[in-house]
N, C-alpha and C positions, 0 to 999 in steps of 0.2 A: 487434594490435587490442585496444582497451580493453574491448570487450564480453566478452572471455573471463573477466574477473573479474566475479563475481556482485556481491556487496555485503558490505561489512564483514567479510570473511574473516579479517582480522588482528585483530578486535576481539571475539572470542568471550567473553572474560571480561566486558568491558563490556556486551555484549548480555545476558548472564545477569543483570547488575545491573539493567539497564533492564527486563527481563522481570519480575523480582521486584518492581519498584517501580511498574509500570504499573497504573493504575486505569481508564483509558479509552483507546480506540484510535481514532485518526484514520486511517481506512482509506484511505490514499493510497499508491499504489505509486510509489516512486522508482527511479532507476537510477543507475549509477555516476557519470554526468556531469550529473545534474540532479535536481530535486526531485520530478518527476512524469512518468510515461510518458504519451504522448499518449492511449492507450486501454489499460487493463490486459488486455483480451481479445485484443489483437493478438498473433499467434503470435510475432512477433519480440521480445516482452517476456515470454514464458512463464517464462523462468528468473527474472526479477525478481518476477513474480506469485507463483511457487512459493516463493521466499525469504521474501517478506512474509507469505504465508499460513502458512508454517511458524512464523514468529515469532508471529503472532497466535494460532495454535493453542497454542503453548507458553504464551503468556500466559493464555489462557482455562483451560488445564489447570492451571497453577500456581495461579491464583485459586480454581479449583474445589477443588484440594487444601487450600487455606487456609480453606475453608468458605464462600466467596462463592458465591451462587446464580446470579449473572450477571456479565457483563462488558459494559459499554456500548461500542458501536462506531458510528462515524459515517463514512459514505463522504464524503471531504472533498478532492475534486479541485478545484483552484483555477481561476478564470477566466483568460482570455487577458490582460486588463489588469493582472493581479497578477504577471506574470512566471513563472507556473507553467505554464500551458497553452502548448503549442507553437502557433506561428502561421506563416502563409505569409509569405515574404519580400515586402517592399515594401508589401503591403496590410495586414498585421497581422491578417488574418482567421484566426479559430481553425481548427485543423486537424480539430477534431471538435466535437460538441455537448456542452457541459458537463452539461446535464441527462441526456442519454443515458449519459454515462460514470458519473455518480454513481448513476443508476438501475441500470445494469449491475452495479456494485459492490455496491449494497444487495441486489440479487437474489442475487448470488453468495454474499455473507455469509450471508444467510438460508438458502440451500440447504446451505452447507458448515459453517457454524459453529453452527447451531441443532440442539440434540439431538433 
């Protein structure tokens, strides 16, 4: 089962470069087989959420160490017509409400990433 692989395990060095070069975070949680989970709060995607939050925390910490007083973050889950959000077969109806997902992520960021 592919879900046993979290994300980018074989790219630790590349991730470190990305962390050091990041100036803004588009706070979308992806998974091994796609650009965006249906909802980051869903328990079946807890490992993916944890991986992304760990990267974001490292980015914020690195920027703080470099003297930056803030790091901007935008909850950025994409809509169904963009190919990002999961949809139901045959109807194309989104499986979740885009506003609710982005609002959930914004609240989580505020609670976890704000000093």
